[in-house]
N, C-alpha and C positions, 0 to 999 in steps of 0.2 A: 347294688349296684356290682358288676362283675367287670374287671378291666386286667388286662395282662400285657404288658406291651415293654420293649427294651427301649433304653435313652438313646434315638436315633436321629432326632431332628437336625436339619438344618443342614445338610452334606457334610463335604468333606472338610474339615478343619472348621467348622461354622458353628458356634454357639446358638441356639434359638433366640430369636428376637422377642424378648417379653414383650413388648409393644408395638402394635402394628399400626404404623404412621403412614396414615394416606390410604389405607385400606378399608375404608368404611364402605364403601359400595360392593366390594368382595365380600367383607364380612357380612353383610346383610343378606346377601345373596345366598350364603353358607345357613345363615339361621333361618331362611325362610324356607330352602331345603330341609334342613330338619324338623321343623314345624311340619310340613307336609308328611313326612314320615311319623311323625309322632300319631298322624288320624290316618295312617292305614296306606300311604300314598308312597311304593317305593322311589326312589331317587337315585340318579347317576350324574356325577359331577367330574369335569375334568379342568384344572388349573393350567394355565399353559403360559410360559413366558421365558425370559432370557435368564442367564446364571445368575442368581444372586437377587433376584425380584423380591424372594420371600414364600416362595411357593410352600416350603417345608414350615414356615411358620404360621402360614394361614391353615393347612390341615392339624398342627399343634393345636390353634383356636378352636378347631371344630371340634379335635376330641375333648378337651376341655369343654366345651357346651353340652357334648355329648355323656359326659362322665356327671356333671352337674345336674342333669335331666335324668341320672341313674340308667343308661344304658348300658349296654355290653359292647365295648371298642376293642376292634383288633386295628394292627398295621403292620405295616411290613415296608421294607425300602431296598429296592434292588439296584443293583451294583453290574458293573459292566461286564464282572465274574458269572452274574447268573445267565448270561444271556443262553448260554448252551447247555445250562442245568435245567434237566426237566423237572420241573414242578419246584426247582430252588425257592424261587418265592413262596409258592404257597405253604410250603415246610415253613416259611419263616412267619405266616399269620397260623399256622396251626400252632406253633411252638407257642403260641399265648394262650393257647385252653389247656383245661386239667389233663391229667392224664386217663387215658382209657379205663375201664374196669380191670382189666386183666394186668395194667399196670404198664402197660406200654405207653410212650409219648404220642400225643396224639399226633405228630406230624409224621407217625408210619403209616398214616392213612393214606398219605399220598404217594406210598412207594409202590412202583407197578409188578407187583409179584406175580408170578404163574404166566396164565395166558390173560390177566385183566387187561382190560381196554380201557383208552382214555374216558370214555364215557360211562365206565363202570366206576372209576377212581372219582369224578365228578359227583357221581349220586353218592358215594359212599361219602365225601367229605361233605357234601350240603345236607346228608342228612344228622350227620353229627353235629353239624354248626346247629342246625333247627332245634335240636336237641339241648344245646348249651344255652341258647337264649332262650328258650322257653317261651318263644311265642311274641317275648317283647320288643319293643325299637332296639335296633344295633347298628352301628356303624361300621366300616371297614376303609382304611386309607390306605393309600399304595404311593409311595413317593416313587420319582425317577420311573415310571411306569416305562419309559422307553429303553430301559435294561431289562424288561422283565422275558424271560423265557417263554417260548410260543404255548407251551401244554399250561402255564397260569393264565396265559391271556385267553387262553379258551375256556377256562374254568370262567372265568370273572365273566365272560359271554354269558357261559352256560347260567350262572348265577342270576345276573341281572333279568335271563329271559326266565327263570324257573319262579324267581320270587315276586309273590304277591302281596307279602306283609310288609311290615316295616321296617325295611333296611335301606340304608343310606351307604353307597360307594362313592367316595370321593378319590380321584386321580391325580396326581400331578406330574407332568413331564416338562423336561426342558427342551427347548426347541433346538433343531440342530442335532442334538446326539439321537444312537439309536443303532440297535444290533441288525440281526438279521431278520427276524420277525417284525419288521417295521410296517408294514403292509397291516399287520394285525392289529397292532397298537394304533395305528390311523383309524382302522373302520371303528374299534372300541372307542375313542375318543369322539369320532364323528356321532355315535348313537349315544352322546351322553351331552348334557347341558353344558356348553363349554363358557370359559372365563378366563380373558386374555389380561395377563398382568402388566403395566406399563410402568416406566420408570416413575419415581416421584418428581414432584413440581418444587418449584424454590418456597413456595409457602410451607409447604410439607416439611422440606428441609429445614426449614425456620424453627419449627417448631421442637423439632429432634433436637436442634442446637440448643437452644431453651433450656430444655429437660435436660440435656446430659450435661452442659458445659455452665450452667447456672447463668446465662444473662442473655440478652437480647442481640443478635449480632447485626452489626452494619453491613449494608448493601455490598459492599466490596468483599467482605469474608463470605458471606452468603454466596455470592457470586462465583468466588472462586473455588468454594466448597461444593457446590452445584456442578459447576464445568469439571471439577477433578473426577467426582464421584457418576456423572450423569445420574446423576437421582437413584444410583443402584444401592440396594437397602444393606446387600451383607457388606459392601465396601463403607457405608457409611457408619454399619455398626461395629467397625473395628476402626474407622479414622477417628469417630467423635471421642468416644472413650479416651484412645491414646492421646489427642490433644488434651482432655480434661485432666488425665493423671500430671500432664506435663505444665498444666497451670497454664495454658493460653489462652491468652483472653479474646474472645470472638471478634476482633476489629479489624479495619484495614493492618495495621500495622503488622499483625501476623498472619495474615493472607499467605505470605511466603511459606511459612511453618507448614502449610498443608500439603504441598509435595513431598516435601524431607521426611514427614512424619507417615506419609500415606504409603509408603513404600509397602509399609507391614500391611498394610489392608488390601494393597493392590496384590500380595501373595495368598490372600485368601482366594482368588480367581486363578491360581496356577492349577490346582487339581483338575478345574474343567478344561483347561488346555492338554493337560496329559492324558486327561482320556480319552483324546481323540487318538493317542497313538503318538509313535516318533515322527511321522509327517507333520501333523499339527504343530507340535513342538518347534520344528525346523522352519515351518513356514512362518511361526510366530516370531521367532527369532530374526529371521530374514526380515520381515518388514520392521523391528525395531532398529536394525541396522541400516536397513536402505532408506529410510524416514522417508521423505516427501517423493524419492524417485521408486516407490514401492508399485509397481509395475508389474501385474501378475507374471507378465514371462521374465522380469527380472528376479522377481520373488523365487519363481522355481527353478531359475538357475542359481542362484547363491544358496537355495536350501538343499539343492543335490538331487531333486526330483524331476521325473519325467512332469509335463505340464499337465496331464491327466490326474496324477497323483495330487501336484499341488493344487488344481482347481479344486478338488474333493475336498482336501484339508480347507481351502478357504471357504468355499462353501459352509463346511460343520463351522469354522470360526465366525463367520458371520452370521451363522443361523442362533449362534451361542450368546451375540450379542459382544463377543469380544471384539472385532472388527467391522468397520462399519463397510457397508456395500457402496463404495465408492472409487474412484479412479484418481490422484493413487488411493492406495490403500490406507487406511488410518486405524489405531487404536481409538474405540469407543469411548475407554475408560483411562485418562492422562498416567491415571495411578496403575492400573493394570500394565501398562507400557514401561514404567519406571520399575515394576517387580520383574517382570521378564528380563528385561534390559541387566538387572541388578545379579539375574541367576546367568546370565552367562560371563563363562570365564575369559581373564585378560587375555591369554593365549587364542581363544577361540575369537574374542571379538577384533582383534589385531589381524588375525588371518581371513575373516570376513569382510573388514573394513579395507582390505587390500585387493581383494577379490571384487567388492562393490567397486572400488574406485575404478578399477580397470572397466569391468562391465558397463558401468555409466558412462566413461569416457566414451567407449565403442558404439553404447545404444545411441547417444542422445548427441554427440560431437560436440559438447557443450561444455569445456575445462572447467567453468566456473562449479557445476553438477558434480566433476569427479574431485574436485579439489576440497571440497565440503568433506567428501570423506577423507581424504588425504590428513586433514587438518585433525582428525580423530587418531593419527598413528604417530609414531617418532620416525627418525629416519630411516629413509626406505632405500638410498644410495640407488637409485637405477634412474638412468636421465630423462625417463618418460616422466616421471614424479616431478621433476624440476621444471621441465618446459609446461606442465599440465598446471602449475602453480605460478608461472609466470604468467603465463596467458590467461590465467582466471582474474589473477592480480589487474592485468591491463583493461580486460572487459570491465571490471570493477570501477576503475578509473573512469573509464569513457561513459560508465552510466551515473558518473557521479557518487560512488560509494568509498571515498577513501578510507572509512576504517575498515572495510570489510577486504580492500585491496592491502590494507597494512597488515593484516592478520595472514593473508596469502604470502606476502612477501617475509615476513618473518618466520614462517614455517619452511620457504623455499631456502633459508638461510642455513635453516639446520641439515639439508642436503650437503653432501662433501661436492665444493666446487673449487674451482681453480681460481689465483687472484684476480684476472681481468674481469669474470663473471662476479666474484665478490664484490669488485668495486661497484659495478653495474647495479647488484642488488643493493648493496648500502645506499646510491644514487638515488634509487627508486624508494627504496625506504624511507630515506630524507625527505623526499619530495610529497611522498604522502603521509608522513608525519607532520609535515606544514598544512598539506591540505585537509587533514583532519583535527589541527588544532591540537596535535598531541606535542608534549614537550620534547626537547631533545633532538629536535630535525636540525638545527644548525650543527651540532655535534656531530649527527650522524654522516651530513654532508661533507663535514672537514676529514672525517674517516675515510670516507666514499677517495676525496680529493687526494689523499697521500696513497691511496691503492692505485690509482687511475692513470693507466699508461695512454689511453687514446687520448686523443686531441679534443676529438667531438664530443667526447663524454665529460672532459675538464670543462670544456667550454658551458657545458650543460651544467654541471655544479656549479660553476661561476657565476653564471645568470641567477641560479636559486639563489645563491649566498649573497647576491645584490638586491634581490626582492627581499628578502629576510630584512636586510638593512632599511631597506624604502618602508616596508612594514613596521619595523619598531622605531621608523621617527627617527632612524639615525642620521649624521649631515651626508650630503652626497660624496664627500670627500671619504669616507669609510669606506661605501663600496667602491668607489674606482681604485682604490688603494688594491682592493680584493681583483679588481677586475685586472689591473696590471701585473698582479701577481701570478694569475690565470693565465694571462696572455704571455707571460716570460716563459711557460711551458710550453707554448706552442712554438712548433717548427717555422721558420719565415715562409716555407713553400705553402703552408696549411694558412692562406691569410682568410679563407672564407672563414675558419673557426674562430679568428679573433672579431670577425664582423659578428658573428653569432653571439659570442663576449659581450660586445660593445650595446649590439641590440638588446641583449637580454637585460642588462644593465638600464637601458632606457625605458623599457617596456614596464620595469619595475619602479622608475620614478615618473612616470611620464603624468599621472595625475597628483604628483606633488609640488612643493612649491620651489624644488629644485630643478625642476624640467626645464625651463627656461637657462639654468646655468649649465647643463648636461648639454643641450645642443649648441649652445655658444661655444663650449669647451671642446667637444667631443664630434659633431657632426662633420666639419670638414675633413679631418682625419680619416671618419668613419667613410665617407663620400669615395676618399681616394681607395680606400683597401676595397670598397665594394667594386670599382672601375673594373670593366669587364666581364661582371657576372652579370646578366640581366636581372636574373631572379634576387640576390641579394643586393641588387641596385634598387631593386622596387619596393624590397623590404623596407632598407635605407629610407626613400622618401615617406613613409609614415611618418618618421619621426618630422620631417618636415611641414607634412599636411597635417600631422596634430599642434604643432605648434602655432601655426595660421590659424587653425579651426580655433583653437583656445581662445586667440586674442581677435577673432572675426574679420579675417583678410583674407583676399586673394581665394575665392571661394573653388573658381573653376579651375584651377592648377592643384587645388589640396581635391577636389573630386578626382582627378584624373590621376593624382598619386596615388588615393585611397583603392581605386579601384584596380590600377596596377600590382596592389599588393594582394590585392583579395583574390587575385586570378592566381598568383602562385604560393601562397601561404601554404604550408603544412599545419594542418589543425591538432596534428597529432603531437606537435611539440609544445610545450607549456610556455617557451617564451613566443613562439610565432604566434599561439592563441592568442596571447595579451595584443599583439600587434594586430591581429586579427581585430579583436574588439575594437582598438582604436579607430582601425579603417572603418570599422563598421559603425563606429561613433560619428567619424569624419559625414558618412555619406547619409547618415540621418539627420544630421544636423543642416545639410544640403539640401534636403528634400529630395535625397534620390532614392523614389518608390521601388525600383526595379533593382536594386543590389543583390547579388546571390548571398544567402543566407546558410545553406547546406555545406556540410564539409565537402559532400560530393561534387557541388558546383564549384569548390575552389582549385579545382585541380592539383590538390596537395600530393605531397610524397611521403609514403610511408616509411616511420623507422622505428627500427625495431627498439624496444626497450624505452621509447621517449613519447608514451602516450599521455596527452593532456588528459586530465579529469575535468568530466561536466561536460564532453562536448555537445549532448544533447540539451542540457540545459540552456547551453551558452547560445545554440540556434534558437531555441524557443525564446530566450528574451529578445535578441533580436527581431524575430518574427513578431513579438507582442509588442514593442515600439512602434514597428513599422504599421502594424494593425490600429494602433492607439491612435496614430497620426492619420490614418484615413476613416476614422470614426467606427471601426469595425468593433462595439466595445466589447462584446461577448467572445468572441474569437480572441482578445486582445487577451480578456482575462482568463482565457483558459490557456493561453501558451504562457500567461507570465507564471501561473500558478505552477506549472512545471519547471520553471527556471529560479522558483524560490531556495533550491538547493544548488542553484550553480557556484562554482567557485572563484576565484580572482575577484572580490569582492563584487560580482555580479548580481551575486543573491541579494544584498541589502541594497542594489540598484534597482533590481526586479521587484522586489517588495514596495520599493517608494512609488514604482511605477504601476504598481498592482492598486496599492492604494488610490493613487489620482484615476485609473481608471473605475474603482468601484463607487469613488465619490462620485463619476462623472453619471454613472447609474441609479446614484442617488440612495446606494448601500450603506450610508456614511456608519453605521456599528461594524459592517464587517471590514470597510475601510480601518477605521480605529483598531480592530483587533490584528491585523496585519502588520500595522504599524508598533503595535505593542510587542508581538511574537516574533518580529526580525528587526530590532533595532540593533543597529551596529555598536561594537564596544566603544568607551570612549578612548581617543586618539591623542597621542601626544603632541603631534602636530595637525595642522589644517587638511582635512581628508575630503576627498571627493563624494564618498559615501556619507561622511554626516550633511554634507551640504544638499544632498538630493533627498536627504531623509528630511532634513528641516523643510525643506520646500515643498513637503509630501504633507509632513504634518501642518504646515501654514495653508495649504491648499484646504485641508480638511477642514480647517477652524473655517476659514472663509466660507464653504458651504455650509455652513452652519451659523452663517451671520454672525462668527465673534471675529468682528473686524479688527479688535485691539490686540488680541494674541495674534491672527492671523499677519496683521502689520509686523508685529514684532519678530515673529517667524521668518518672513519673506525678508527682514534687513539683516536678519542673522545669517539666512543664505547667503546674502551679498558680500558681509564680512567675512564667512568663513573661504567663499569664493577669489576673492580680490588676492590675497597674498597666493595664491594656486594659479596666479595669473588668466583667468578665466572671466573674459569681458562679453564674449559671444552671448547673445540674446537665446540664440540656437540651442544651447547648453542649458540654458536654464532663464525662464523667463520672470525674474523675481521683482523686476523693476515694474513691468506693469501691472502685475499682479498688488504688489505694495500699493502701486498710484490708486487702484481702484478702490483698496482698504483705506487708504488715506481720505479721497474723496468723500466716503462714506461717512467717516467720521468727521468732516466738514474741514480738512486741510486743503484745500484746493490748490493753492499755491505749491507745495511741495508736490502734491499729486501730479500737475502738470509737468513739474520739472523731470520727475520721474520718468515719466510717460513717453516726453519730448526726447529724454535721453535714451530711451530704448528704439526711440522710434529711428534715431540716427545712427546706432548701433547695428538694426536689422538692416536697414539701408545699404551700411558700408558691406556687408555681408552679403546681403540679397537673395537668400530664400524666402520663396512665398509664404510660408507659414509661420515663422516668427515675424516677419514684419507684419501679416496679417492681425496677428495678435497684438503687437505695439500698436499699429494704427486703431484697431479697434479700443483698445485701452482709452489712448490719446483723446479721442472722438467723445467717449463717454466722458471723460474726467473735465474734456475742456468744450462739450458741446459742439466740438468740431464737425458739422456736417462732410464738408469733404471728406477729411480723414477718417470717418464711417464708410462713407460711398467706398473709398480705396481701399480699405480692409476687406470688403466683399470681392473688390474687383481683381485683386493681385491673386484669388484663389481659383479663377477662370480656368477651366483644364484641368486642374489639379484634384486628386480624389481625395479629398479632405472635409468628410461630412459634419465632423464634430466643431471644428474651426466654422466652417462654413454657416452651420447652423447660429452658431455664437456671432458671427458678425452681422449675422442677416437680423438679429434680435437686438444686437445693440444700436444698428442702423437703425429699427425702425422706431426706438426709445430715443434715440437721439432726434430724429425727424418728429416724433411725437412732441418733446420738448421744446422743438422751434416752430410747433403750431401745424405741422403737414399731417394732418391727422391720416387723411386717405393714402400717401403714399407709406406712412407710418403703418397702417392696417396691413397695406399689399407685405410689406416687406417680414410683416409680424408674423403674417400666416404664412409665407414662406419658412421662416425660420421653425415656427412650429413643427410644420409639416415634414420638414426634414430630421428635427429633434427626435418627433416620436417614431420616424424611421428607423432610426438608428439607438432607440430605446435608452436616451440622454432624458431621463426624467424630470431630474432638476432643471435642464433648458427649456423642458415644454413647458413647465408649469410658470416659467419666467415670461414667458413666451405669451401664456394665457392670460396671466394678470396684466401684463401691457396691452394685451387686447383690450381687457375690459376696460381699463382705463380711455382706452379710445371710442370706447363705444361698442364693441364688438365681442365675437367669441370665437373659440377655434370654429375652423372650416375644417371638417373631416372628409370632406370630399377632396380635399387637396391630396390625401393618403394614397389616392389610386392614380392610375392613368397616365398619359404620355408625360405631363408636368411634374409627376411625383418622381421620373427617375434623375438620378443622379447624373454628374457627367460623365464619370466613369462607364456608369452602368449604361447610360446612352451610347456611349462610343461603343461598346461592345455589342451593342444590342446591332446599332447601324451596321457594325463589321459582318454580325452573325447573320444578320436580313439580307445582305449582298452576298452570302454562300462561303463567308469565312470559315475555317474549320477552327477550334478552339485553340489549337496549336500554332495558327496563324495569327489568331488575335492576341495570344500572349505574345509572341515574337514582336509584333507591329506596337503593341503598346508597352511592352517592356515588363510584363507578368508573369506570376506563374500559370499553368493552365489550372489549379486549382483555383486561385482568385478569380478567373475569368467565368468559372462555372457556377462562382457564387454570386456574380455580377448577373448573369444570365438569368440565374434561376429567382432573385428578387426582381428581375424586370418582368419576369414571365408571371410572376405573384402580383406585382402592381397595374400591369396590364390585363391582369386576367386571362391569359391561354396558357396553353399547357403545353406548348413546346416552338420550336424553331421554325415549323413551318408555317406559323401564324404571325410571325415577328414583323413582316413586311404590312400586311394589313392593319396590323395595330397601332405599328410606328406612323403610320398614314392618317390614321382614323383622326 
């Protein structure tokens, strides 16, 4: 065996990988090629792949196999310096041969002395190689062929063409790299048998971890390890031993260590980046700094390159497998990104971050994206930075992200600011700390109050402090003391500010046991303060409207006041947003389906630095409640999911309502998960959030036929609501549900009493939906057919699919108990069809069970045709058939155009038509 080769495996700074993990198929291809050469059939192969996938290790394995067979083995590796060095790589190959008879190095054969042509050199070298191998099998490997000089490439092509004996040539190249003779490389590789290398899969990485770290990894550790390296063999070869040396166990708790230890592994890829020249390094650094803003145009600008220069460098890094071919640009390997980031100097990083912030601000006109870059640097001292951070905080609050807003505001406080601006920032920070449930909010607000000179800002701070007292369960007197202190700071001519302070305090205590006391003690004076100001007068009316609604009285006047407030409220002020929610609660309880929900519909006023958090989520909650009341269960579910992160205690209410919607859809397990994941914390005092959650949990137990647990939960709801002064069944129909559970458990007398009490309360309030629910329950527990008939009748003309279906099924059940099977069958069929239409599966099943008891079965024919249209669908269809536009229909029916579109789409489907032109004929058929 003759073998002479320098130790050059593995690329720059990379040790050869001793075991080839996940390369069984590639090894088999190499072995088959050597087997073919052993019987006299020459072969040429090429291994191609991104940097670090194990090409050099496969070449080493091929050489080891050839040596074991007793072959002659020669190899070389090109570098970027070889590209313009004629026969430079060939001289590496020849350096492994014995000296010539005259004592000269064999490498001198590749010297072009005198008038020798390249062809003469090819022949001279090839003849000497034939003498050396003596006709036996031989292997030549050439690593990083993409950097090879043109004459060596031509010699390889000559040798492959000339060889008729036992010669194997194996080439390896890194995708994305190459010098001037790249066309020659492509032609040579095209003439070979090509083998593309792919990253390792998680199972292949698992075995590597077991061998190096001595234990089987759990799935979390394996997933993090594979995600950090993307299956790159060179990164794994560096990362895993480093973890093993530090005795890091391959378990979930150690997953975070991968990134910190892995920076060293990522450094192994830096030479590949640097070989692309200063442009590639500048681009790589720019992508690190820009992060999710790595658009090619911005990358070029930050790197200080022309666009075509940056594009060439990007293409090179993408082909190398360093960057992904995506928009925005991203690093394929997080470890490589961390390594590039680590070698950027502090000064350069600061400069780049500031440049990136300006570029992103100008390019996207999005303060949040620019602020993310400002967060990474210390004080800048330029006005645009402060404005950008404050605007980003306002956007984060409006999007329901108080933690992010808090970060922006604290960073803004590091900028040089005047006293008034500092007071505003502290007030914003205090509000954000409260919204994010971060300790210290009250202390920050008190600091802001000490600095504040502007009466409006003082009013806002006072309202926030009052809300803190309410949330902490402190007595009303404590909050009113704060209100008086703040009002004392307000000039007499600024009466509107005093109203804001008072209303802010009311909004804080509106759902507490002190709400009635507040109205009794403060409302008369509050009305006097607001006199002469129509907007403040309308907002003050919410206090009276909510008080009457809680007690279930004066429905018409409450609706008038609530509508007046909704039309003038500024949803960007926290305390006004709370008033808006109370007004919406009044309108929902009063069955006012056409209420405006969007901030744009409220005619609000923009107020600087007083942005209320979670506007979209609050809107989604109101819409979700409306849709649930109409029986649009899937749409309600989608809206309420969005509302789960809403502030102002609305998130808990949204979770409770969502659980009820899911129970109505029949997805009881999902409802249970929502209640577990979003349960409100225990309160020192009775709280509305606790009541709505108890009601939702009891409703879920009732859906599961766990009537004892359900009864206990509904009674608990009543006990929580009683000290809050909430009697109105439109806010919580706990009595009628408790009555149904009690009747199922055999306590008919108590059940009838509870149901009758709710009927009386619902009649006094006068809204159709709660009255229908109460009447239906009384009809069932007392076997009262008149009540059951009225439960259906009161819903006429109202879009209340869920309640209508339930009332029809209850009426059918009561009629069936009374012996009127024919009428029962008709009502049950109607209820089944409607429940099926709105996806209320539990109701459909209940109707089907009663139908079977009545000797029938569900009539699927009722699911289509004119009779299948709901009242609202029929009304919309009739108007559309007469020529009205969707906008006109929406105005007439007091709906949004989108809701009208949904009604018409449903009507088309039920009628079996494709559009408006066919409506008239279909409705008259």
